[in-house]
C-alpha positions in Angstrom: -6.9 10.9 -20.5 -9.5 8.3 -21.4 -12.7 7.8 -19.5 -11.8 7.5 -15.8 -12.9 4.6 -13.5 -15.5 6.8 -11.8 -16.9 7.9 -15.1 -17.1 4.4 -16.4 -19.1 3.3 -13.4 -21.4 6.3 -13.6 -22.2 5.4 -17.2 -22.7 1.7 -16.4 -25.2 2.6 -13.7 -27.6 4.0 -16.4 -26.6 2.0 -19.5 -25.8 -1.4 -20.9 -22.4 -2.4 -19.4 -21.1 -3.4 -22.8 -21.8 0.0 -24.5 -19.0 2.0 -23.0 -18.5 5.3 -24.9 -15.1 5.9 -26.6 -14.9 9.6 -25.8 -12.1 10.7 -23.5 -12.6 12.2 -20.0 -12.5 16.0 -20.3 -10.4 17.2 -17.4 -11.6 20.8 -18.0 -15.0 19.6 -16.7 -13.7 17.7 -13.7 -16.0 18.5 -10.8 -15.4 16.1 -7.9 -12.3 16.3 -5.6 -11.2 12.9 -6.9 -11.6 13.8 -10.6 -9.5 16.9 -10.0 -6.9 14.9 -8.1 -6.6 12.4 -11.0 -6.4 15.1 -13.6 -3.7 17.0 -11.7 -1.3 14.1 -11.2 0.2 12.4 -14.2 1.0 9.1 -12.4 -2.4 8.9 -10.9 -4.0 9.7 -14.2 -2.0 6.9 -15.9 -3.0 4.5 -13.2 -6.7 5.4 -13.6 -6.4 5.0 -17.4 -4.9 1.6 -17.1 -7.4 0.4 -14.6 -10.3 1.8 -16.7 -9.2 0.0 -19.8 -8.7 -3.2 -17.8 -12.1 -3.0 -16.1 -13.9 -2.5 -19.4 -12.0 -5.5 -20.9 -12.8 -7.7 -18.0 -16.4 -6.6 -17.8 -17.0 -7.4 -21.5 -15.9 -11.0 -20.9 -17.4 -11.5 -17.5 -20.3 -14.0 -16.9 -21.0 -12.3 -13.6 -21.3 -8.7 -14.6 -23.6 -7.6 -11.7 -21.1 -9.0 -9.2 -18.2 -7.3 -11.0 -20.0 -3.9 -11.1 -20.9 -4.2 -7.4 -17.2 -5.0 -6.6 -16.0 -2.0 -8.6 -18.5 0.2 -6.9 -17.3 -0.9 -3.5 -13.7 -0.3 -4.6 -14.5 3.2 -5.7 -16.1 4.0 -2.4 -12.9 2.7 -0.7 -10.7 4.7 -3.0 -12.7 7.9 -2.6 -12.0 7.8 1.2 -8.3 8.6 0.6 -6.5 11.6 -0.8 -2.9 10.7 -0.3 -1.3 10.0 -3.7 0.9 7.2 -2.5 -2.0 5.4 -0.9 -4.1 5.9 -4.0 -1.3 4.5 -6.2 -1.2 1.4 -4.0 -5.0 1.0 -4.2 -4.9 1.2 -7.9 -2.1 -1.3 -8.1 -4.0 -3.7 -5.8 -7.2 -3.4 -7.8 -5.3 -4.0 -11.0 -3.9 -7.2 -9.5 -7.5 -8.3 -8.6 -8.9 -7.6 -12.1 -6.1 -9.1 -14.1 -7.0 -12.5 -12.7 -5.1 -14.9 -10.5 -1.4 -15.0 -10.7 -0.6 -18.5 -9.6 2.8 -19.7 -8.4 3.7 -23.2 -7.3 4.8 -23.1 -3.6 8.0 -24.8 -4.5 8.7 -22.0 -7.0 8.3 -19.0 -4.7 12.1 -18.3 -5.0 11.7 -18.0 -8.8 9.2 -15.1 -9.0 11.5 -12.3 -10.0 10.5 -12.0 -13.7 6.8 -11.7 -12.9 7.4 -9.1 -10.1 9.5 -6.9 -12.4 6.9 -7.1 -15.2 4.0 -6.3 -13.0 5.8 -3.3 -11.4 7.3 -1.9 -14.6 10.8 -2.2 -13.2 13.7 -2.3 -15.7 17.3 -1.0 -16.0 18.6 -3.5 -13.5 21.5 -5.9 -13.7 20.2 -8.5 -11.3 17.0 -9.6 -9.5 16.9 -12.4 -7.0 14.4 -13.4 -4.3 16.4 -12.6 -1.2 14.0 -13.9 1.5 10.8 -15.9 1.6 8.6 -17.2 4.5 5.3 -17.7 6.1 3.5 -14.6 7.5 0.6 -16.4 9.3 -2.8 -18.1 8.9 -6.3 -16.7 8.9 -9.0 -19.3 8.7 -7.9 -21.8 6.1 -5.7 -19.3 4.3 -1.9 -19.1 4.8 -0.1 -15.9 3.8 3.5 -16.1 2.5 5.9 -13.4 1.3 8.9 -12.9 -1.0 11.4 -10.0 -0.7 13.4 -9.1 -3.8 17.0 -8.0 -4.2 17.1 -5.5 -7.1 20.5 -4.4 -8.3 20.4 -1.3 -10.6 22.6 -1.1 -13.7 26.0 0.4 -12.7 25.4 0.1 -9.0 29.0 -1.1 -8.4 28.1 -3.2 -5.4 31.0 -5.7 -5.1 28.9 -8.2 -3.1 26.3 -8.4 -5.9 22.6 -9.1 -5.4 22.4 -10.6 -1.9 20.0 -10.2 1.1 22.7 -8.3 3.0 23.5 -5.9 0.1 22.3 -2.3 0.0 19.7 -3.3 -2.5 18.9 -6.6 -0.9 15.2 -5.8 0.0 13.8 -3.5 -2.6 10.5 -5.2 -3.4 7.8 -7.3 -1.8 5.1 -9.7 -2.9 2.5 -11.3 -0.6 0.8 -14.6 -1.7 -2.1 -16.6 -0.2 -2.4 -20.3 0.0 -5.8 -22.0 0.3 -5.6 -24.9 2.7 -2.9 -27.4 1.7 -3.0 -26.3 -2.0 0.4 -26.5 -3.7 -0.4 -23.3 -5.5 0.0 -19.8 -4.2 -2.1 -16.9 -5.5 -0.7 -13.4 -5.6 -2.4 -11.1 -3.1 -0.4 -7.9 -3.6 2.9 -6.4 -4.8 4.9 -3.5 -3.3 7.7 -2.1 -5.5 8.8 1.1 -7.2 10.7 1.7 -10.4 12.8 4.1 -8.2 14.6 1.1 -6.7 16.4 3.1 -4.0 13.3 4.7 -2.6 12.0 2.1 -0.2 13.3 -0.8 1.9 10.8 -3.7 2.6 10.7 -5.9 5.7 9.0 -9.2 6.6 5.2 -8.7 6.8 3.4 -9.7 10.0 -0.1 -10.6 11.1 -0.8 -9.0 14.4 -3.8 -9.7 16.7 -4.9 -6.8 19.0 -8.1 -5.7 20.6 -9.4 -4.3 17.3 -8.9 -7.5 15.3 -6.3 -9.1 13.0 -4.0 -6.7 11.2 -1.8 -7.4 8.2 1.2 -5.2 8.5 3.6 -4.5 5.6 6.7 -2.7 7.0 8.1 -0.3 4.5 10.9 2.2 5.3 11.8 5.3 3.2 15.5 5.0 2.6 17.6 7.6 4.4 18.4 9.0 7.8 14.8 9.8 8.8 13.6 6.1 9.1 10.3 7.4 7.7 7.4 5.0 7.9 5.6 4.2 4.6 4.1 1.0 5.8 0.7 -0.5 4.8 -1.9 -1.8 7.2 -5.0 -3.9 6.6 -7.6 -5.2 9.0 -9.5 -8.5 8.6 -13.2 -8.2 7.9 -15.2 -11.3 8.9 -18.1 -10.1 6.9 -16.4 -10.2 3.6 -13.7 -12.8 4.7 -11.0 -10.5 3.4 -8.6 -7.6 4.2 -9.6 -4.0 4.2 -7.0 -1.3 3.7 -6.4 1.0 6.7 -5.3 4.6 6.8 -2.3 4.4 9.1 -0.8 7.8 8.7 -3.4 10.6 8.7 -3.6 10.5 12.6 -0.2 12.2 12.5 -1.9 15.2 10.9 -4.4 15.2 13.7 -1.6 14.9 16.3 -0.2 18.2 15.1 -3.2 19.9 16.7 -2.3 18.4 20.1 1.4 19.3 20.3 3.1 22.7 20.9 2.9 25.0 17.9 6.6 25.4 17.7 7.2 21.7 17.3 6.5 19.1 14.7 6.6 15.3 14.5 10.2 14.1 14.2 11.3 11.6 11.6 9.5 8.2 11.3 6.8 7.1 13.7 6.3 3.3 14.2 3.2 2.5 16.3 3.2 -0.6 18.4 0.3 -2.5 16.8 -0.1 -5.0 19.7 -0.8 -2.2 22.2 -1.9 0.5 19.7 0.4 3.0 21.3 3.1 5.3 19.8 6.0 7.2 21.2 6.3 10.3 19.0 9.4 12.5 19.3 8.9 16.2 18.6 11.3 18.5 16.8 11.9 22.2 16.7 12.4 23.9 13.3 16.1 23.5 13.0 16.6 20.1 14.8 18.4 17.4 12.7 16.8 14.0 12.2 19.0 12.5 14.9 18.3 14.9 17.7 14.7 16.1 18.3 14.6 18.6 21.2 10.8 19.2 21.6 10.0 16.4 24.0 7.7 13.6 23.0 4.0 12.7 22.8 2.7 9.4 24.2 -0.2 8.5 22.0 -2.9 5.9 22.4 -4.7 4.8 19.1 -7.9 3.1 18.1 -9.1 1.7 14.8 -12.3 3.3 13.6 -14.0 3.9 10.3 -11.0 2.5 8.3 -8.3 4.5 10.0 -6.1 4.9 13.0 -7.6 7.5 15.4 -6.1 9.2 18.4 -7.8 8.5 21.7 -5.3 10.1 24.1 -2.1 12.2 24.1 0.3 12.8 26.9 3.0 15.3 26.4 6.4 14.7 28.0 9.0 17.5 28.2 12.8 16.8 27.8 13.4 17.4 31.5 10.7 14.9 32.5 12.2 12.1 30.5 
């Protein structure tokens, strides 16, 4: 593993930004929780390596080095607040998109963005890729957000209807673009996609206004009977005029402390973002996904310090429903 992003930044803080050492990062000397996490996970390690190389390359050419170093320092602070590997992989992907420079797409060509999406997300072994759905998400200030969903048909899938929005693989990737004012160009904001094409299903993103601010909501479902929620959430920050990633899942771990010990959270949980409430069904150990028997928890949520937090829980038994 080459020098990690955190090691690069530590070096830059005390040295000339252009004189980055060529020595690799020694995982046997990993000390921090994040360093150990990166060293113990091949995919995270690879993401860190790629970002480190890209960061050094961009820094060497930058005319605003102080600004770039400050931005990287802020990104590292944000990254270090998370420990879930899937969240970390998304953060690495989003930062890579930022550092690689603007990906611009003419508005009229939004339906022709498959090739770029596949390349950016290292997706191959497919027989067809088509944009299955596009549209407008909403506007914040003078920026309009638009999206594209992708139909990705794996080799040998045998789907008679081919790559269509209604097919089984009709919504297996997502890109979000931002349009400044009336510009005819769109700038890539983020991608969501997996080389394991059958893993996730993507839905139309939304901008939701609630008492805590504006939220950008990317609905992502784990394929299967559980309807598990792998969605991403962002909140608009007026100070930086941009979106900040929200931890929208760790509250479920906190909830486990509030429910009966012989139950657990059943299947996927989808909070109502407008009201910041959630109806959480509870399962006993041998309950199938379809039929939780442990009652439910009515949860009220808040957004604080970059995450969803529980403010109240009401337990409802089966015979009270």
